[in-house]
DOKE-798933 format. One record per atom (N, C-alpha, C): residue in one letter; x, y, z. Coordinates in Angstrom, 2 decimals. Example, Ala and Ser with C-alpha at 12.3 -4.5 7.8 and 13.67 -1.06 7.14 Angstrom:
DOKE-798933
<atom filo="a" u="13.19" v="-5.69" w="7.80"/>
<atom filo="a" u="12.30" v="-4.50" w="7.80"/>
<atom filo="a" u="13.20" v="-3.30" w="7.80"/>
<atom filo="s" u="12.85" v="-2.25" w="7.08"/>
<atom filo="s" u="13.67" v="-1.06" w="7.14"/>
<atom filo="s" u="12.90" v="0.03" w="7.87"/>
END
This chain:
DOKE-798933
<atom filo="m" u="-11.93" v="27.54" w="23.63"/>
<atom filo="m" u="-10.65" v="26.88" w="23.84"/>
<atom filo="m" u="-10.76" v="25.39" w="23.52"/>
<atom filo="s" u="-11.85" v="24.78" w="23.91"/>
<atom filo="s" u="-12.03" v="23.35" w="23.67"/>
<atom filo="s" u="-12.16" v="23.06" w="22.18"/>
<atom filo="a" u="-12.83" v="23.92" w="21.44"/>
<atom filo="a" u="-12.99" v="23.73" w="19.99"/>
<atom filo="a" u="-11.64" v="23.83" w="19.29"/>
<atom filo="q" u="-10.77" v="24.71" w="19.76"/>
<atom filo="q" u="-9.44" v="24.85" w="19.16"/>
<atom filo="q" u="-8.62" v="23.59" w="19.37"/>
<atom filo="k" u="-8.73" v="22.99" w="20.53"/>
<atom filo="k" u="-8.00" v="21.75" w="20.81"/>
<atom filo="k" u="-8.46" v="20.64" w="19.88"/>
<atom filo="f" u="-9.76" v="20.53" w="19.68"/>
<atom filo="f" u="-10.28" v="19.51" w="18.77"/>
<atom filo="f" u="-9.81" v="19.75" w="17.34"/>
<atom filo="q" u="-9.76" v="21.01" w="16.93"/>
<atom filo="q" u="-9.28" v="21.32" w="15.58"/>
<atom filo="q" u="-7.82" v="20.94" w="15.41"/>
<atom filo="v" u="-7.01" v="21.22" w="16.41"/>
<atom filo="v" u="-5.58" v="20.88" w="16.34"/>
<atom filo="v" u="-5.41" v="19.37" w="16.31"/>
<atom filo="v" u="-6.12" v="18.66" w="17.16"/>
<atom filo="v" u="-6.03" v="17.20" w="17.18"/>
<atom filo="v" u="-6.49" v="16.61" w="15.86"/>
<atom filo="y" u="-7.57" v="17.13" w="15.32"/>
<atom filo="y" u="-8.10" v="16.66" w="14.03"/>
<atom filo="y" u="-7.09" v="16.91" w="12.92"/>
<atom filo="l" u="-6.47" v="18.07" w="12.90"/>
<atom filo="l" u="-5.47" v="18.40" w="11.89"/>
<atom filo="l" u="-4.25" v="17.49" w="12.00"/>
<atom filo="l" u="-3.79" v="17.25" w="13.21"/>
<atom filo="l" u="-2.65" v="16.35" w="13.41"/>
<atom filo="l" u="-2.98" v="14.92" w="12.98"/>
<atom filo="l" u="-4.18" v="14.48" w="13.26"/>
<atom filo="l" u="-4.60" v="13.14" w="12.85"/>
<atom filo="l" u="-4.59" v="13.01" w="11.33"/>
<atom filo="i" u="-5.09" v="14.01" w="10.65"/>
<atom filo="i" u="-5.09" v="13.98" w="9.18"/>
<atom filo="i" u="-3.67" v="13.96" w="8.64"/>
<atom filo="i" u="-2.79" v="14.77" w="9.20"/>
<atom filo="i" u="-1.40" v="14.82" w="8.74"/>
<atom filo="i" u="-0.73" v="13.47" w="8.95"/>
<atom filo="f" u="-0.90" v="12.86" w="10.11"/>
<atom filo="f" u="-0.28" v="11.56" w="10.38"/>
<atom filo="f" u="-0.82" v="10.48" w="9.44"/>
<atom filo="l" u="-2.10" v="10.50" w="9.17"/>
<atom filo="l" u="-2.67" v="9.51" w="8.26"/>
<atom filo="l" u="-2.14" v="9.67" w="6.84"/>
<atom filo="l" u="-2.01" v="10.89" w="6.38"/>
<atom filo="l" u="-1.50" v="11.12" w="5.03"/>
<atom filo="l" u="-0.05" v="10.67" w="4.90"/>
<atom filo="f" u="0.79" v="10.99" w="5.88"/>
<atom filo="f" u="2.18" v="10.60" w="5.79"/>
<atom filo="f" u="2.38" v="9.11" w="6.00"/>
<atom filo="s" u="1.58" v="8.47" w="6.82"/>
<atom filo="s" u="1.74" v="7.03" w="7.03"/>
<atom filo="s" u="1.38" v="6.26" w="5.77"/>
<atom filo="q" u="0.43" v="6.73" w="4.99"/>
<atom filo="q" u="0.06" v="6.04" w="3.76"/>
<atom filo="q" u="1.07" v="6.29" w="2.65"/>
<atom filo="s" u="1.71" v="7.44" w="2.62"/>
<atom filo="s" u="2.63" v="7.75" w="1.54"/>
<atom filo="s" u="3.97" v="7.05" w="1.70"/>
<atom filo="t" u="4.33" v="6.61" w="2.91"/>
<atom filo="t" u="5.62" v="5.97" w="3.12"/>
<atom filo="t" u="5.51" v="4.47" w="3.30"/>
<atom filo="a" u="4.37" v="3.90" w="3.06"/>
<atom filo="a" u="4.19" v="2.46" w="3.23"/>
<atom filo="a" u="4.93" v="1.68" w="2.15"/>
<atom filo="n" u="5.34" v="0.46" w="2.49"/>
<atom filo="n" u="5.96" v="-0.40" w="1.49"/>
<atom filo="n" u="4.89" v="-0.84" w="0.50"/>
<atom filo="r" u="5.21" v="-0.73" w="-0.76"/>
<atom filo="r" u="4.27" v="-1.09" w="-1.80"/>
<atom filo="r" u="4.77" v="-2.32" w="-2.53"/>
<atom filo="c" u="3.87" v="-3.00" w="-3.19"/>
<atom filo="c" u="4.20" v="-4.27" w="-3.83"/>
<atom filo="c" u="3.90" v="-4.24" w="-5.31"/>
<atom filo="v" u="4.66" v="-5.04" w="-6.03"/>
<atom filo="v" u="4.31" v="-5.45" w="-7.38"/>
<atom filo="v" u="3.77" v="-6.86" w="-7.21"/>
<atom filo="y" u="2.50" v="-7.08" w="-7.53"/>
<atom filo="y" u="1.87" v="-8.38" w="-7.30"/>
<atom filo="y" u="2.10" v="-9.31" w="-8.48"/>
<atom filo="r" u="2.62" v="-10.50" w="-8.16"/>
<atom filo="r" u="2.82" v="-11.55" w="-9.15"/>
<atom filo="r" u="2.35" v="-12.85" w="-8.54"/>
<atom filo="g" u="2.00" v="-13.79" w="-9.36"/>
<atom filo="g" u="1.51" v="-15.04" w="-8.78"/>
<atom filo="g" u="1.36" v="-16.10" w="-9.82"/>
<atom filo="p" u="0.86" v="-17.22" w="-9.45"/>
<atom filo="p" u="0.31" v="-17.58" w="-8.14"/>
<atom filo="p" u="1.39" v="-18.12" w="-7.21"/>
<atom filo="c" u="1.05" v="-18.19" w="-5.92"/>
<atom filo="c" u="1.96" v="-18.77" w="-4.93"/>
<atom filo="c" u="1.15" v="-19.43" w="-3.83"/>
<atom filo="k" u="1.80" v="-20.35" w="-3.13"/>
<atom filo="k" u="1.19" v="-20.99" w="-1.95"/>
<atom filo="k" u="2.02" v="-20.72" w="-0.70"/>
<atom filo="i" u="3.35" v="-20.64" w="-0.87"/>
<atom filo="i" u="4.25" v="-20.35" w="0.25"/>
<atom filo="i" u="5.26" v="-19.29" w="-0.20"/>
<atom filo="d" u="6.00" v="-18.72" w="0.76"/>
<atom filo="d" u="6.96" v="-17.66" w="0.44"/>
<atom filo="d" u="8.05" v="-18.13" w="-0.53"/>
<atom filo="d" u="8.44" v="-19.40" w="-0.45"/>
<atom filo="d" u="9.49" v="-19.90" w="-1.34"/>
<atom filo="d" u="9.07" v="-19.86" w="-2.81"/>
<atom filo="d" u="7.78" v="-19.94" w="-3.08"/>
<atom filo="d" u="7.30" v="-19.84" w="-4.46"/>
<atom filo="d" u="7.62" v="-18.47" w="-5.06"/>
<atom filo="c" u="7.72" v="-17.47" w="-4.21"/>
<atom filo="c" u="7.95" v="-16.10" w="-4.69"/>
<atom filo="c" u="9.40" v="-15.85" w="-5.09"/>
<atom filo="k" u="10.31" v="-16.72" w="-4.69"/>
<atom filo="k" u="11.71" v="-16.53" w="-5.08"/>
<atom filo="k" u="11.86" v="-16.52" w="-6.58"/>
<atom filo="k" u="11.14" v="-17.38" w="-7.28"/>
<atom filo="k" u="11.22" v="-17.43" w="-8.74"/>
<atom filo="k" u="10.48" v="-16.25" w="-9.37"/>
<atom filo="l" u="9.39" v="-15.83" w="-8.75"/>
<atom filo="l" u="8.56" v="-14.77" w="-9.33"/>
<atom filo="l" u="9.08" v="-13.37" w="-9.06"/>
<atom filo="c" u="9.89" v="-13.21" w="-8.03"/>
<atom filo="c" u="10.35" v="-11.87" w="-7.61"/>
<atom filo="c" u="11.82" v="-11.63" w="-7.89"/>
<atom filo="t" u="12.41" v="-12.33" w="-8.82"/>
<atom filo="t" u="13.84" v="-12.18" w="-9.06"/>
<atom filo="t" u="14.14" v="-11.68" w="-10.47"/>
<atom filo="f" u="13.32" v="-10.76" w="-10.96"/>
<atom filo="f" u="13.59" v="-10.13" w="-12.24"/>
<atom filo="f" u="14.49" v="-8.92" w="-12.02"/>
<atom filo="p" u="15.16" v="-8.42" w="-13.06"/>
<atom filo="p" u="16.00" v="-7.24" w="-12.89"/>
<atom filo="p" u="15.21" v="-6.07" w="-12.31"/>
<atom filo="g" u="15.78" v="-5.43" w="-11.31"/>
<atom filo="g" u="15.11" v="-4.31" w="-10.66"/>
<atom filo="g" u="14.35" v="-4.69" w="-9.42"/>
<atom filo="d" u="14.13" v="-5.97" w="-9.19"/>
<atom filo="d" u="13.42" v="-6.41" w="-7.99"/>
<atom filo="d" u="14.40" v="-6.55" w="-6.83"/>
<atom filo="d" u="13.92" v="-6.32" w="-5.64"/>
<atom filo="d" u="14.73" v="-6.48" w="-4.44"/>
<atom filo="d" u="14.64" v="-7.94" w="-4.01"/>
<atom filo="p" u="15.72" v="-8.72" w="-4.16"/>
<atom filo="p" u="15.63" v="-10.15" w="-3.86"/>
<atom filo="p" u="15.47" v="-10.46" w="-2.38"/>
<atom filo="s" u="15.65" v="-9.48" w="-1.52"/>
<atom filo="s" u="15.50" v="-9.74" w="-0.09"/>
<atom filo="s" u="14.09" v="-9.45" w="0.40"/>
<atom filo="y" u="13.19" v="-9.05" w="-0.48"/>
<atom filo="y" u="11.84" v="-8.69" w="-0.04"/>
<atom filo="y" u="10.81" v="-9.34" w="-0.93"/>
<atom filo="w" u="10.18" v="-10.37" w="-0.43"/>
<atom filo="w" u="9.01" v="-10.95" w="-1.09"/>
<atom filo="w" u="8.18" v="-11.69" w="-0.05"/>
<atom filo="r" u="6.91" v="-11.81" w="-0.31"/>
<atom filo="r" u="6.00" v="-12.46" w="0.62"/>
<atom filo="r" u="4.82" v="-13.00" w="-0.17"/>
<atom filo="c" u="4.42" v="-14.23" w="0.14"/>
<atom filo="c" u="3.24" v="-14.82" w="-0.47"/>
<atom filo="c" u="2.03" v="-14.43" w="0.37"/>
<atom filo="l" u="1.10" v="-13.72" w="-0.23"/>
<atom filo="l" u="-0.10" v="-13.26" w="0.48"/>
<atom filo="l" u="-1.26" v="-14.17" w="0.11"/>
<atom filo="t" u="-1.72" v="-14.95" w="1.07"/>
<atom filo="t" u="-2.76" v="-15.94" w="0.79"/>
<atom filo="t" u="-4.17" v="-15.53" w="1.18"/>
<atom filo="p" u="-4.38" v="-14.63" w="2.16"/>
<atom filo="p" u="-5.76" v="-14.31" w="2.51"/>
<atom filo="p" u="-6.45" v="-13.45" w="1.45"/>
<atom filo="p" u="-7.78" v="-13.52" w="1.39"/>
<atom filo="p" u="-8.52" v="-12.67" w="0.46"/>
<atom filo="p" u="-8.28" v="-11.20" w="0.80"/>
<atom filo="p" u="-8.29" v="-10.29" w="-0.10"/>
<atom filo="p" u="-8.65" v="-10.41" w="-1.51"/>
<atom filo="p" u="-7.47" v="-10.73" w="-2.42"/>
<atom filo="i" u="-6.27" v="-10.91" w="-1.86"/>
<atom filo="i" u="-5.08" v="-11.15" w="-2.69"/>
<atom filo="i" u="-5.08" v="-12.57" w="-3.24"/>
<atom filo="n" u="-5.39" v="-13.57" w="-2.42"/>
<atom filo="n" u="-5.54" v="-14.96" w="-2.84"/>
<atom filo="n" u="-4.35" v="-15.53" w="-3.60"/>
<atom filo="g" u="-3.23" v="-15.68" w="-2.91"/>
<atom filo="g" u="-2.09" v="-16.37" w="-3.50"/>
<atom filo="g" u="-1.29" v="-15.57" w="-4.50"/>
<atom filo="q" u="-0.99" v="-14.33" w="-4.17"/>
<atom filo="q" u="-0.14" v="-13.49" w="-5.01"/>
<atom filo="q" u="1.11" v="-13.13" w="-4.23"/>
<atom filo="c" u="2.23" v="-13.01" w="-4.94"/>
<atom filo="c" u="3.48" v="-12.60" w="-4.31"/>
<atom filo="c" u="3.53" v="-11.08" w="-4.23"/>
<atom filo="c" u="3.97" v="-10.58" w="-3.09"/>
<atom filo="c" u="4.24" v="-9.16" w="-2.91"/>
<atom filo="c" u="5.73" v="-8.97" w="-3.15"/>
<atom filo="c" u="6.09" v="-8.40" w="-4.30"/>
<atom filo="c" u="7.49" v="-8.21" w="-4.68"/>
<atom filo="c" u="7.83" v="-6.72" w="-4.59"/>
<atom filo="k" u="8.85" v="-6.38" w="-3.83"/>
<atom filo="k" u="9.30" v="-4.99" w="-3.74"/>
<atom filo="k" u="10.14" v="-4.70" w="-4.96"/>
<atom filo="h" u="9.79" v="-3.67" w="-5.68"/>
<atom filo="h" u="10.47" v="-3.29" w="-6.92"/>
<atom filo="h" u="11.45" v="-2.17" w="-6.58"/>
<atom filo="s" u="12.75" v="-2.46" w="-6.54"/>
<atom filo="s" u="13.73" v="-1.52" w="-6.02"/>
<atom filo="s" u="13.91" v="-0.28" w="-6.89"/>
<atom filo="n" u="13.76" v="-0.38" w="-8.20"/>
<atom filo="n" u="14.00" v="0.79" w="-9.03"/>
<atom filo="n" u="12.76" v="1.67" w="-9.19"/>
<atom filo="q" u="11.65" v="1.28" w="-8.60"/>
<atom filo="q" u="10.45" v="2.10" w="-8.68"/>
<atom filo="q" u="10.03" v="2.63" w="-7.32"/>
<atom filo="g" u="10.81" v="2.39" w="-6.28"/>
<atom filo="g" u="10.48" v="2.92" w="-4.98"/>
<atom filo="g" u="9.19" v="2.38" w="-4.44"/>
<atom filo="n" u="8.22" v="3.25" w="-4.21"/>
<atom filo="n" u="6.97" v="2.86" w="-3.59"/>
<atom filo="n" u="5.78" v="2.88" w="-4.55"/>
<atom filo="i" u="6.01" v="2.61" w="-5.81"/>
<atom filo="i" u="4.93" v="2.61" w="-6.80"/>
<atom filo="i" u="4.20" v="1.27" w="-6.75"/>
<atom filo="v" u="2.90" v="1.30" w="-6.85"/>
<atom filo="v" u="2.10" v="0.08" w="-6.86"/>
<atom filo="v" u="1.74" v="-0.26" w="-8.30"/>
<atom filo="l" u="2.04" v="-1.48" w="-8.70"/>
<atom filo="l" u="1.65" v="-1.97" w="-10.01"/>
<atom filo="l" u="0.71" v="-3.13" w="-9.81"/>
<atom filo="l" u="-0.43" v="-3.10" w="-10.45"/>
<atom filo="l" u="-1.38" v="-4.20" w="-10.32"/>
<atom filo="l" u="-1.54" v="-4.91" w="-11.64"/>
END
């Protein structure tokens, strides 16, 4: 009985991890930037969501804008 409980918990954990990664917000990285306002110019091309951008300064990104691309959903472009 105890082994079955561990198997069920393990299976649920795997399912939650898979779904949490597939629905995460993804970015189109553009740069360079130092503050969020720098990303306004870099993230305003056709198809970009103008309400979503963020300047990511910590490593390993090092000053790149995270631009949400509205017509590509959750695709990551590097």
